MIBA-195048 format. One record per atom (N, C-alpha, C): residue in three letters; atom name; x, y, z. Coordinates in Angstrom, 1 decimal. Layout:
<pts>
+-----+------+--------+--------+--------+
: res : atom :     c1 :     c2 :     c3 :
+-----+------+--------+--------+--------+
: ALA :   CA :      X :      Y :      Z :
...
+-----+------+--------+--------+--------+
</pts>
This chain:
<pts>
+-----+------+--------+--------+--------+
: res : atom :     c1 :     c2 :     c3 :
+-----+------+--------+--------+--------+
: MET :    N :   16.5 :    2.6 :  -11.0 :
: MET :   CA :   17.0 :    2.8 :  -12.3 :
: MET :    C :   17.2 :    4.4 :  -12.4 :
: THR :    N :   18.3 :    4.8 :  -13.0 :
: THR :   CA :   18.5 :    6.2 :  -13.2 :
: THR :    C :   18.5 :    6.4 :  -14.7 :
: ILE :    N :   17.8 :    7.4 :  -15.2 :
: ILE :   CA :   17.7 :    7.8 :  -16.6 :
: ILE :    C :   18.1 :    9.3 :  -16.6 :
: THR :    N :   18.9 :    9.6 :  -17.6 :
: THR :   CA :   19.3 :   11.0 :  -17.8 :
: THR :    C :   18.7 :   11.5 :  -19.0 :
: VAL :    N :   18.0 :   12.7 :  -18.9 :
: VAL :   CA :   17.4 :   13.3 :  -20.1 :
: VAL :    C :   18.0 :   14.7 :  -20.2 :
: GLU :    N :   18.4 :   15.0 :  -21.4 :
: GLU :   CA :   18.9 :   16.4 :  -21.7 :
: GLU :    C :   17.8 :   17.3 :  -22.1 :
: ILE :    N :   17.6 :   18.4 :  -21.3 :
: ILE :   CA :   16.5 :   19.3 :  -21.6 :
: ILE :    C :   17.1 :   20.7 :  -21.8 :
: PRO :    N :   16.7 :   21.4 :  -22.9 :
: PRO :   CA :   17.2 :   22.7 :  -23.1 :
: PRO :    C :   16.9 :   23.6 :  -21.9 :
: GLU :    N :   17.7 :   24.5 :  -21.6 :
: GLU :   CA :   17.5 :   25.4 :  -20.4 :
: GLU :    C :   16.2 :   26.2 :  -20.6 :
: ALA :    N :   16.0 :   26.7 :  -21.8 :
: ALA :   CA :   14.8 :   27.5 :  -22.1 :
: ALA :    C :   13.5 :   26.6 :  -21.8 :
: LEU :    N :   13.5 :   25.4 :  -22.1 :
: LEU :   CA :   12.4 :   24.5 :  -21.9 :
: LEU :    C :   12.2 :   24.3 :  -20.4 :
: ALA :    N :   13.3 :   24.0 :  -19.7 :
: ALA :   CA :   13.2 :   23.8 :  -18.2 :
: ALA :    C :   12.6 :   25.1 :  -17.6 :
: THR :    N :   13.1 :   26.2 :  -18.0 :
: THR :   CA :   12.5 :   27.5 :  -17.5 :
: THR :    C :   11.1 :   27.6 :  -17.8 :
: GLN :    N :   10.7 :   27.3 :  -19.0 :
: GLN :   CA :    9.3 :   27.4 :  -19.4 :
: GLN :    C :    8.4 :   26.4 :  -18.6 :
: LEU :    N :    8.9 :   25.3 :  -18.3 :
: LEU :   CA :    8.2 :   24.3 :  -17.5 :
: LEU :    C :    8.1 :   24.7 :  -16.0 :
: GLY :    N :    8.8 :   25.7 :  -15.6 :
: GLY :   CA :    8.7 :   26.2 :  -14.3 :
: GLY :    C :    9.5 :   25.4 :  -13.3 :
: ALA :    N :   10.5 :   24.6 :  -13.8 :
: ALA :   CA :   11.4 :   23.8 :  -12.9 :
: ALA :    C :   12.4 :   24.7 :  -12.2 :
: GLY :    N :   12.3 :   24.8 :  -10.9 :
: GLY :   CA :   13.3 :   25.6 :  -10.2 :
: GLY :    C :   14.6 :   24.9 :  -10.1 :
: THR :    N :   14.6 :   23.6 :   -9.9 :
: THR :   CA :   15.9 :   22.9 :   -9.7 :
: THR :    C :   15.8 :   21.6 :  -10.6 :
: PRO :    N :   17.0 :   21.0 :  -10.9 :
: PRO :   CA :   16.9 :   19.7 :  -11.6 :
: PRO :    C :   16.1 :   18.7 :  -10.9 :
: GLN :    N :   16.1 :   18.7 :   -9.5 :
: GLN :   CA :   15.4 :   17.7 :   -8.8 :
: GLN :    C :   13.9 :   17.9 :   -8.9 :
: GLU :    N :   13.4 :   19.2 :   -9.0 :
: GLU :   CA :   12.0 :   19.5 :   -9.2 :
: GLU :    C :   11.6 :   19.0 :  -10.6 :
: LEU :    N :   12.4 :   19.3 :  -11.6 :
: LEU :   CA :   12.1 :   18.9 :  -12.9 :
: LEU :    C :   12.1 :   17.4 :  -13.1 :
: SER :    N :   13.0 :   16.7 :  -12.4 :
: SER :   CA :   13.0 :   15.2 :  -12.4 :
: SER :    C :   11.7 :   14.7 :  -11.8 :
: ARG :    N :   11.3 :   15.3 :  -10.7 :
: ARG :   CA :   10.0 :   14.9 :  -10.0 :
: ARG :    C :    8.8 :   15.1 :  -11.0 :
: GLN :    N :    8.8 :   16.3 :  -11.7 :
: GLN :   CA :    7.7 :   16.6 :  -12.6 :
: GLN :    C :    7.7 :   15.5 :  -13.7 :
: ALA :    N :    8.8 :   15.1 :  -14.2 :
: ALA :   CA :    8.9 :   14.1 :  -15.3 :
: ALA :    C :    8.4 :   12.8 :  -14.8 :
: LEU :    N :    8.8 :   12.4 :  -13.6 :
: LEU :   CA :    8.4 :   11.1 :  -13.0 :
: LEU :    C :    6.8 :   11.1 :  -12.8 :
: GLU :    N :    6.3 :   12.2 :  -12.3 :
: GLU :   CA :    4.9 :   12.3 :  -12.1 :
: GLU :    C :    4.1 :   12.2 :  -13.5 :
: ALA :    N :    4.6 :   12.9 :  -14.5 :
: ALA :   CA :    4.0 :   12.8 :  -15.8 :
: ALA :    C :    4.1 :   11.4 :  -16.4 :
: LEU :    N :    5.2 :   10.8 :  -16.2 :
: LEU :   CA :    5.4 :    9.4 :  -16.7 :
: LEU :    C :    4.4 :    8.4 :  -16.0 :
: VAL :    N :    4.3 :    8.5 :  -14.7 :
: VAL :   CA :    3.4 :    7.6 :  -14.0 :
: VAL :    C :    1.9 :    8.0 :  -14.3 :
: LEU :    N :    1.6 :    9.2 :  -14.4 :
: LEU :   CA :    0.2 :    9.6 :  -14.7 :
: LEU :    C :   -0.2 :    9.1 :  -16.1 :
: GLU :    N :    0.7 :    9.2 :  -17.1 :
: GLU :   CA :    0.4 :    8.7 :  -18.4 :
: GLU :    C :    0.3 :    7.2 :  -18.4 :
: ALA :    N :    1.1 :    6.5 :  -17.7 :
: ALA :   CA :    1.0 :    5.1 :  -17.6 :
: ALA :    C :   -0.3 :    4.7 :  -17.0 :
: TYR :    N :   -0.7 :    5.4 :  -16.0 :
: TYR :   CA :   -2.0 :    5.1 :  -15.3 :
: TYR :    C :   -3.2 :    5.4 :  -16.3 :
: ARG :    N :   -3.1 :    6.5 :  -17.0 :
: ARG :   CA :   -4.2 :    6.8 :  -18.0 :
: ARG :    C :   -4.3 :    5.7 :  -19.1 :
: GLU :    N :   -3.2 :    5.1 :  -19.4 :
: GLU :   CA :   -3.1 :    4.1 :  -20.5 :
: GLU :    C :   -3.3 :    2.7 :  -19.9 :
: ASP :    N :   -3.7 :    2.6 :  -18.6 :
: ASP :   CA :   -3.9 :    1.3 :  -18.0 :
: ASP :    C :   -2.6 :    0.4 :  -17.9 :
: ARG :    N :   -1.5 :    1.0 :  -18.0 :
: ARG :   CA :   -0.2 :    0.2 :  -17.8 :
: ARG :    C :    0.2 :    0.1 :  -16.4 :
: LEU :    N :   -0.4 :    1.0 :  -15.5 :
: LEU :   CA :   -0.2 :    0.9 :  -14.1 :
: LEU :    C :   -1.6 :    1.1 :  -13.4 :
: GLY :    N :   -1.8 :    0.3 :  -12.4 :
: GLY :   CA :   -3.0 :    0.5 :  -11.6 :
: GLY :    C :   -2.8 :    1.6 :  -10.6 :
: GLY :    N :   -3.8 :    2.0 :  -10.0 :
: GLY :   CA :   -3.8 :    3.1 :   -9.0 :
: GLY :    C :   -2.8 :    2.8 :   -7.8 :
: PRO :    N :   -2.9 :    1.6 :   -7.2 :
: PRO :   CA :   -2.0 :    1.3 :   -6.1 :
: PRO :    C :   -0.5 :    1.3 :   -6.6 :
: GLN :    N :   -0.2 :    0.8 :   -7.7 :
: GLN :   CA :    1.2 :    0.8 :   -8.2 :
: GLN :    C :    1.7 :    2.2 :   -8.5 :
: ALA :    N :    0.8 :    3.0 :   -9.1 :
: ALA :   CA :    1.1 :    4.4 :   -9.5 :
: ALA :    C :    1.4 :    5.2 :   -8.2 :
: ALA :    N :    0.5 :    5.0 :   -7.2 :
: ALA :   CA :    0.7 :    5.7 :   -6.0 :
: ALA :    C :    2.0 :    5.4 :   -5.3 :
: GLU :    N :    2.3 :    4.1 :   -5.3 :
: GLU :   CA :    3.5 :    3.6 :   -4.7 :
: GLU :    C :    4.7 :    4.2 :   -5.4 :
: ALA :    N :    4.7 :    4.2 :   -6.7 :
: ALA :   CA :    5.8 :    4.7 :   -7.5 :
: ALA :    C :    6.1 :    6.2 :   -7.2 :
: LEU :    N :    5.1 :    6.9 :   -6.8 :
: LEU :   CA :    5.3 :    8.3 :   -6.5 :
: LEU :    C :    5.4 :    8.6 :   -5.0 :
: GLY :    N :    5.3 :    7.5 :   -4.2 :
: GLY :   CA :    5.4 :    7.6 :   -2.7 :
: GLY :    C :    4.2 :    8.3 :   -2.1 :
: PHE :    N :    3.0 :    8.1 :   -2.7 :
: PHE :   CA :    1.8 :    8.7 :   -2.3 :
: PHE :    C :    0.9 :    7.7 :   -1.5 :
: SER :    N :    0.2 :    8.3 :   -0.5 :
: SER :   CA :   -0.8 :    7.5 :    0.2 :
: SER :    C :   -2.0 :    7.4 :   -0.8 :
: ARG :    N :   -3.0 :    6.6 :   -0.4 :
: ARG :   CA :   -4.2 :    6.5 :   -1.3 :
: ARG :    C :   -4.9 :    7.8 :   -1.4 :
: VAL :    N :   -5.0 :    8.5 :   -0.2 :
: VAL :   CA :   -5.6 :    9.8 :   -0.2 :
: VAL :    C :   -4.9 :   10.9 :   -1.1 :
: ARG :    N :   -3.5 :   10.9 :   -0.9 :
: ARG :   CA :   -2.7 :   11.8 :   -1.7 :
: ARG :    C :   -2.9 :   11.5 :   -3.2 :
: TRP :    N :   -2.9 :   10.2 :   -3.6 :
: TRP :   CA :   -3.1 :    9.7 :   -5.0 :
: TRP :    C :   -4.4 :   10.2 :   -5.5 :
: GLU :    N :   -5.5 :   10.1 :   -4.7 :
: GLU :   CA :   -6.8 :   10.6 :   -5.2 :
: GLU :    C :   -6.7 :   12.1 :   -5.4 :
: GLN :    N :   -6.1 :   12.8 :   -4.6 :
: GLN :   CA :   -5.9 :   14.3 :   -4.8 :
: GLN :    C :   -5.1 :   14.6 :   -6.0 :
: PHE :    N :   -4.0 :   13.8 :   -6.2 :
: PHE :   CA :   -3.2 :   14.0 :   -7.4 :
: PHE :    C :   -4.0 :   13.8 :   -8.7 :
: LEU :    N :   -4.9 :   12.8 :   -8.7 :
: LEU :   CA :   -5.7 :   12.6 :   -9.9 :
: LEU :    C :   -6.7 :   13.7 :  -10.1 :
: GLU :    N :   -7.3 :   14.2 :   -9.0 :
: GLU :   CA :   -8.2 :   15.3 :   -9.1 :
: GLU :    C :   -7.5 :   16.6 :   -9.6 :
: ASP :    N :   -6.3 :   16.8 :   -9.0 :
: ASP :   CA :   -5.5 :   18.0 :   -9.4 :
: ASP :    C :   -5.2 :   18.0 :  -10.9 :
: HIS :    N :   -5.0 :   16.8 :  -11.5 :
: HIS :   CA :   -4.7 :   16.6 :  -12.9 :
: HIS :    C :   -5.9 :   16.3 :  -13.8 :
: ARG :    N :   -7.1 :   16.4 :  -13.2 :
: ARG :   CA :   -8.4 :   16.2 :  -13.9 :
: ARG :    C :   -8.5 :   14.9 :  -14.5 :
: VAL :    N :   -8.1 :   13.9 :  -13.8 :
: VAL :   CA :   -8.1 :   12.5 :  -14.2 :
: VAL :    C :   -9.2 :   11.8 :  -13.4 :
: SER :    N :  -10.1 :   11.2 :  -14.0 :
: SER :   CA :  -11.1 :   10.4 :  -13.3 :
: SER :    C :  -10.6 :    9.0 :  -13.2 :
: LYS :    N :  -10.8 :    8.4 :  -12.0 :
: LYS :   CA :  -10.4 :    7.1 :  -11.7 :
: LYS :    C :  -11.2 :    6.1 :  -12.6 :
: ASP :    N :  -12.4 :    6.5 :  -12.9 :
: ASP :   CA :  -13.3 :    5.6 :  -13.7 :
: ASP :    C :  -13.5 :    6.1 :  -15.1 :
: ALA :    N :  -12.6 :    6.8 :  -15.6 :
: ALA :   CA :  -12.8 :    7.4 :  -17.0 :
: ALA :    C :  -12.9 :    6.3 :  -18.0 :
: TYR :    N :  -13.8 :    6.5 :  -19.0 :
: TYR :   CA :  -14.0 :    5.6 :  -20.1 :
: TYR :    C :  -13.0 :    6.1 :  -21.2 :
: ALA :    N :  -11.9 :    5.3 :  -21.4 :
: ALA :   CA :  -10.9 :    5.8 :  -22.3 :
: ALA :    C :  -11.1 :    5.2 :  -23.7 :
: VAL :    N :  -10.4 :    5.7 :  -24.7 :
: VAL :   CA :  -10.5 :    5.3 :  -26.1 :
: VAL :    C :  -10.3 :    3.8 :  -26.2 :
: HIS :    N :   -9.3 :    3.3 :  -25.5 :
: HIS :   CA :   -9.1 :    1.8 :  -25.6 :
: HIS :    C :  -10.3 :    1.0 :  -25.0 :
: ASP :    N :  -11.0 :    1.6 :  -24.1 :
: ASP :   CA :  -12.2 :    0.9 :  -23.6 :
: ASP :    C :  -13.3 :    0.9 :  -24.7 :
: LEU :    N :  -13.4 :    2.0 :  -25.4 :
: LEU :   CA :  -14.4 :    2.0 :  -26.5 :
: LEU :    C :  -14.0 :    1.1 :  -27.6 :
: GLU :    N :  -12.7 :    1.0 :  -27.9 :
: GLU :   CA :  -12.3 :    0.1 :  -29.0 :
: GLU :    C :  -12.5 :   -1.3 :  -28.6 :
: ARG :    N :  -12.3 :   -1.7 :  -27.4 :
: ARG :   CA :  -12.5 :   -3.0 :  -26.9 :
: ARG :    C :  -14.0 :   -3.4 :  -26.9 :
: ASP :    N :  -14.9 :   -2.4 :  -26.5 :
: ASP :   CA :  -16.3 :   -2.7 :  -26.6 :
: ASP :    C :  -16.8 :   -2.8 :  -28.0 :
: VAL :    N :  -16.3 :   -2.0 :  -28.9 :
: VAL :   CA :  -16.8 :   -2.1 :  -30.3 :
: VAL :    C :  -16.4 :   -3.4 :  -30.9 :
: ALA :    N :  -15.1 :   -3.9 :  -30.6 :
: ALA :   CA :  -14.7 :   -5.2 :  -31.0 :
: ALA :    C :  -15.6 :   -6.3 :  -30.5 :
: THR :    N :  -15.9 :   -6.2 :  -29.2 :
: THR :   CA :  -16.8 :   -7.2 :  -28.6 :
: THR :    C :  -18.1 :   -7.2 :  -29.3 :
: LEU :    N :  -18.7 :   -6.1 :  -29.5 :
: LEU :   CA :  -20.0 :   -6.0 :  -30.2 :
: LEU :    C :  -20.0 :   -6.5 :  -31.6 :
: GLN :    N :  -18.9 :   -6.2 :  -32.3 :
: GLN :   CA :  -18.7 :   -6.8 :  -33.7 :
: GLN :    C :  -18.6 :   -8.3 :  -33.6 :
: ARG :    N :  -17.9 :   -8.8 :  -32.7 :
: ARG :   CA :  -17.8 :  -10.3 :  -32.6 :
: ARG :    C :  -19.1 :  -10.9 :  -32.2 :
: VAL :    N :  -19.8 :  -10.4 :  -31.3 :
: VAL :   CA :  -21.1 :  -10.9 :  -30.9 :
: VAL :    C :  -22.1 :  -10.8 :  -32.1 :
: ARG :    N :  -22.1 :   -9.7 :  -32.8 :
: ARG :   CA :  -23.0 :   -9.6 :  -34.0 :
: ARG :    C :  -22.6 :  -10.6 :  -35.0 :
: ALA :    N :  -21.3 :  -10.8 :  -35.3 :
: ALA :   CA :  -20.9 :  -11.8 :  -36.3 :
: ALA :    C :  -21.3 :  -13.2 :  -35.9 :
: ASP :    N :  -21.4 :  -13.5 :  -34.6 :
: ASP :   CA :  -21.8 :  -14.8 :  -34.1 :
: ASP :    C :  -23.3 :  -14.9 :  -34.0 :
: GLY :    N :  -24.0 :  -13.9 :  -34.5 :
: GLY :   CA :  -25.5 :  -13.9 :  -34.5 :
: GLY :    C :  -26.1 :  -13.5 :  -33.2 :
: GLY :    N :  -25.4 :  -13.0 :  -32.3 :
: GLY :   CA :  -25.9 :  -12.6 :  -31.0 :
: GLY :    C :  -26.8 :  -11.4 :  -31.0 :
: PHE :    N :  -26.6 :  -10.5 :  -31.9 :
: PHE :   CA :  -27.4 :   -9.2 :  -32.0 :
: PHE :    C :  -27.8 :   -9.0 :  -33.5 :
: ALA :    N :  -29.0 :   -8.6 :  -33.6 :
: ALA :   CA :  -29.5 :   -8.2 :  -35.0 :
: ALA :    C :  -29.0 :   -6.8 :  -35.2 :
: PRO :    N :  -28.6 :   -6.4 :  -36.5 :
: PRO :   CA :  -28.2 :   -5.1 :  -36.8 :
: PRO :    C :  -29.3 :   -4.1 :  -36.4 :
: ALA :    N :  -28.9 :   -2.9 :  -36.0 :
: ALA :   CA :  -29.8 :   -1.8 :  -35.6 :
: ALA :    C :  -30.5 :   -1.4 :  -36.9 :
: PRO :    N :  -31.9 :   -1.0 :  -36.8 :
: PRO :   CA :  -32.6 :   -0.6 :  -38.0 :
: PRO :    C :  -32.1 :    0.7 :  -38.5 :
+-----+------+--------+--------+--------+
</pts>
């Protein structure tokens, strides 16, 4: 699939894109990284989308300060909902 995005020249310069191809690659990497952070892509799918080996994917995550096993906001929300449901079912007594 090909998507065209119009970016002001000043923004492209500020982003440090030397060529349209480099900016396109930066955009793809950002899109895939965000999808990974949001659990919309797993690691193997994200690595494949970027043409990375497993080792290169691990380095990419490290370079972008992303932990493979990070506890995200949606993880917390899911856990809170589970605790509320269990408490409502009488599984836990409220904390003192």
